[in-house]
N, C-alpha and C positions, 0 to 999 in steps of 0.2 A: 541513455540507458532506457531499456524497455521494462516496465513493471510486469510482473507475473500476477495478474489479478486473482487467479485461482489460488495461488500460494498465499497471497495476502489474506483472502477470505478464510482459508483453512486455518492459518495461524491465528487470526483474530478470533475465530470461533473456538478454537482449541483453548485459547486463553480466556474464553468467556467475556470477550470485550465486544460490546455492541457498537454500531456505527456512531451513535451519539457520544459514547465514551471516547471512541477514537477521534471524533471531531474535537472534543475538549482537549485531548492529549496532544493533538497536532496543530490545532488552530485552523485546520482545513475544513471547508464546507462539507457537510454530510452527503449532499447530492454528488459532489465531486468525488468523494471517497467511494461512493456506490458505483459511479461510472468507471472509476479506476479499477475496481474489483471485477467489473463486468467486461473489461477490455475495451471500453468505448473511448478511452483517452490514449492515443497511440504514442505521443511524445510529450509526456509531462515534464515539468521543470524538475531537474535532478534534485534540487533542494527539497521539493515536496516529497519525493520518493524517500529521501533520507529521513525526513520527519516521520514518515510512516514506519520505517525500519527501527528508528530510535524508540518510538512509542511502543512498538511491539517487542522491543528488546531482542532483536535478531540482527544478524549480519545483513548487509545490503544485498549480498549475493543470494540470500534466502528468498527474497521477494522480487528478484529480477530475472529476466531470461538471459541465458548465456548469449553473448554477442557472437554472431557468425560473420565471417568476412568472405 
C-alpha cells in the first residue's frame, strides 16, 4: 500500500494535530512521520500506515493512493 503523504498532512492539520502529537498517538518516530508526509518513504510497513489512519480516525483509503495495475 502506498501512503498519500499530502492527504496525511492535510488531514492532520485539519484536525489540529501536530507531528509530536501524532508521534504519541501512533508510537512512530516524528522524523519518520515527516518523511512519510513528504513522500520520502515509498513502501512503508502496512501496519504503520494503519496506525496513522487509526490515530487520525479516518479510513485507510483516505490516506493511501489508489493502486493501479
